[in-house]
C-alpha positions as CSV (number, residue, x, y, z in Angstrom):
1,X,78.8,112.8,74.4
2,X,80.9,115.9,74.9
3,X,84.3,115.8,76.6
4,X,83.0,117.9,79.5
5,X,80.1,115.4,80.0
6,X,82.7,112.6,80.1
7,X,84.7,114.4,82.7
8,X,81.7,114.9,85.0
9,X,80.8,111.2,84.6
10,X,84.3,110.2,85.7
11,X,84.0,112.4,88.8
12,X,80.6,111.0,89.7
13,X,81.8,107.4,89.3
14,X,84.8,108.2,91.5
15,X,82.5,109.5,94.2
16,X,80.4,106.4,94.1
17,X,83.4,104.0,94.2
18,X,84.8,105.9,97.2
19,X,81.5,105.9,99.0
20,X,81.1,102.2,98.8
21,X,84.7,101.2,99.2
22,X,85.6,98.8,102.0
23,X,88.9,100.6,102.6
24,X,89.6,101.8,106.1
25,X,90.1,105.5,105.1
26,X,88.9,107.3,102.0
27,X,89.4,111.0,100.9
28,X,87.5,112.5,98.0
29,X,88.0,116.1,96.8
30,X,86.5,118.2,94.1
31,X,87.8,121.7,93.2
32,X,86.6,124.0,90.4
33,X,87.2,127.4,88.8
34,X,85.6,129.0,85.8
35,X,87.9,127.0,83.4
36,X,89.5,124.2,85.5
37,X,88.3,121.1,87.4
38,X,90.3,118.8,89.7
39,X,89.0,115.6,91.2
40,X,91.1,113.4,93.5
41,X,90.5,110.2,95.4
42,X,92.7,108.4,97.9
43,X,92.2,105.2,99.9
44,X,94.2,103.5,102.6
45,X,94.8,99.9,101.6
46,X,97.4,98.6,104.2
47,X,99.3,99.5,107.3
48,X,102.8,98.3,108.0
49,X,104.7,99.1,111.2
50,X,102.2,101.9,111.9
51,X,102.6,103.6,108.5
52,X,99.6,103.6,106.3
53,X,99.9,102.7,102.6
54,X,97.6,104.6,100.2
55,X,96.5,104.3,96.6
56,X,95.1,107.3,94.9
57,X,94.3,109.0,91.6
58,X,92.3,111.6,89.9
59,X,91.6,113.9,87.0
60,X,92.5,117.5,86.0
61,X,90.6,119.1,83.2
62,X,91.1,122.6,81.7
63,X,89.3,124.7,79.1
64,X,91.6,127.7,79.2
65,X,91.9,129.6,76.0
66,X,89.2,127.4,74.5
67,X,91.7,124.5,74.4
68,X,90.7,121.3,76.1
69,X,93.5,119.7,78.1
70,X,93.1,116.7,80.5
71,X,95.4,114.7,82.8
72,X,94.8,111.5,84.7
73,X,97.1,110.6,87.6
74,X,97.6,107.5,89.7
75,X,99.8,107.1,92.7
76,X,101.1,104.8,95.5
77,X,102.4,106.4,98.7
78,X,103.3,105.8,102.3
79,X,102.3,108.4,105.0
80,X,103.4,108.9,108.5
81,X,101.8,107.8,111.7
82,X,98.3,108.7,112.6
83,X,97.2,111.5,114.9
84,X,100.2,113.8,114.3
85,X,100.1,117.5,113.8
86,X,102.5,117.2,110.9
87,X,102.3,114.4,108.4
88,X,104.7,113.7,105.5
89,X,104.3,111.2,102.7
90,X,106.4,109.8,99.9
91,X,105.6,107.7,96.8
92,X,105.4,107.3,93.1
93,X,102.9,108.8,90.6
94,X,102.0,108.4,86.9
95,X,100.6,111.2,84.8
96,X,98.8,110.5,81.5
97,X,96.9,112.9,79.3
98,X,96.7,115.3,76.5
99,X,97.5,119.1,76.6
100,X,97.3,121.9,74.0
101,X,99.7,124.8,74.4
102,X,99.0,125.5,70.7
103,X,99.1,122.0,69.2
104,X,98.0,118.8,70.9
105,X,100.7,116.9,72.8
106,X,100.5,113.6,74.6
107,X,101.7,113.4,78.2
108,X,103.0,110.2,79.8
109,X,105.4,110.4,82.8
110,X,106.4,108.5,85.9
111,X,108.0,110.2,88.8
112,X,108.3,111.0,92.5
113,X,105.4,112.2,94.7
114,X,105.8,114.1,98.0
115,X,103.1,115.4,100.3
116,X,102.7,117.0,103.6
117,X,100.0,118.5,105.8
118,X,99.5,120.4,109.0
119,X,96.3,119.9,111.0
120,X,95.7,122.7,113.5
121,X,92.9,120.7,115.2
122,X,95.6,118.6,116.8
123,X,97.3,121.6,118.3
124,X,96.4,123.4,121.6
125,X,94.5,126.0,119.5
126,X,92.1,123.4,118.2
127,X,91.4,125.5,115.1
128,X,89.4,123.5,112.5
129,X,91.9,124.3,109.8
130,X,94.4,122.2,107.9
131,X,96.9,122.9,105.2
132,X,98.1,120.4,102.6
133,X,100.7,120.5,99.9
134,X,101.9,118.0,97.2
135,X,104.8,117.9,94.7
136,X,105.3,115.7,91.7
137,X,108.5,115.6,89.6
138,X,109.3,113.5,86.6
139,X,112.8,113.9,85.1
140,X,113.5,113.5,81.4
141,X,114.5,109.8,81.8
142,X,111.0,109.0,83.1
143,X,109.1,111.1,80.6
144,X,107.7,109.6,77.5
145,X,105.5,110.4,74.4
146,X,105.7,114.1,73.8
147,X,106.8,114.8,77.4
148,X,110.2,116.1,78.3
149,X,109.9,116.9,82.0
150,X,107.0,117.4,84.5
151,X,106.6,119.4,87.7
152,X,103.4,119.9,89.5
153,X,102.6,121.6,92.8
154,X,99.5,122.4,94.8
155,X,98.7,124.1,98.1
156,X,95.3,123.6,99.8
157,X,93.8,125.2,102.9
158,X,90.7,123.6,104.5
159,X,88.1,124.7,107.0
160,X,86.6,121.6,108.7
161,X,82.9,121.7,109.1
162,X,83.0,118.4,111.0
163,X,85.1,115.3,111.1
164,X,83.9,114.2,107.7
165,X,83.5,117.3,105.5
166,X,85.7,120.4,104.8
167,X,85.6,123.3,102.4
168,X,88.7,124.7,100.9
169,X,90.7,126.8,98.5
170,X,93.5,125.4,96.3
171,X,96.3,126.8,94.2
172,X,97.4,124.3,91.5
173,X,100.4,124.6,89.2
174,X,101.5,122.5,86.2
175,X,104.8,122.9,84.4
176,X,105.1,120.4,81.6
177,X,108.0,120.7,79.2
178,X,107.2,119.1,75.8
179,X,109.5,117.5,73.3
180,X,108.2,119.0,70.1
181,X,109.7,121.1,67.2
182,X,108.6,124.4,68.8
183,X,110.0,123.5,72.2
184,X,106.8,124.6,73.8
185,X,105.7,123.9,77.3
186,X,102.2,123.7,78.9
187,X,102.0,125.9,82.0
188,X,98.8,126.1,83.9
189,X,98.2,127.8,87.3
190,X,94.8,128.2,88.8
191,X,93.0,129.1,92.0
192,X,90.0,126.9,92.8
193,X,87.3,126.5,95.4
194,X,86.0,123.1,96.5
195,X,85.4,120.6,99.2
196,X,86.7,117.3,100.6
197,X,85.0,114.5,102.4
198,X,86.7,111.8,104.5
199,X,85.3,108.6,105.8
């Protein structure tokens, strides 16, 4: 079984688990470009004082320069109240994987996760558009294996077809400083197209 086949199997299983989950809210997204793939899933598991608690995770896979790199992430975060135009979230995330700037390097980091979104459907304009952004930062003290420091950022814009499905465009950036003799880093920025379903 090739590594690409394994990646698609992981995405398919994630879609199945999300579809049959008893959680009260689930988001599944898949974005692709010619050389990159990003799959993310997030589920609400609890609500305390009106603030929903989510658990989530996903996979990023890249074939740029004919070098396979992959990263798994898992996170726990709290988001703001429902039905707001602006929504902010804060939590923790773990990133694990293997990247190849020139030689293979193992990635393992724990850090801080921030997210925010703007939903124009909840404004007087009623436009079926939303914008989301996320940040992840892991300082050197929380970076292990061959990892020295990690910063990731993505910005997504969605057009909502209905209350369940949306198509979108995403810019994703990875900046992973590696602790190796060459002092190399793995930098990846990509523009992807995809879709998200919520139920």
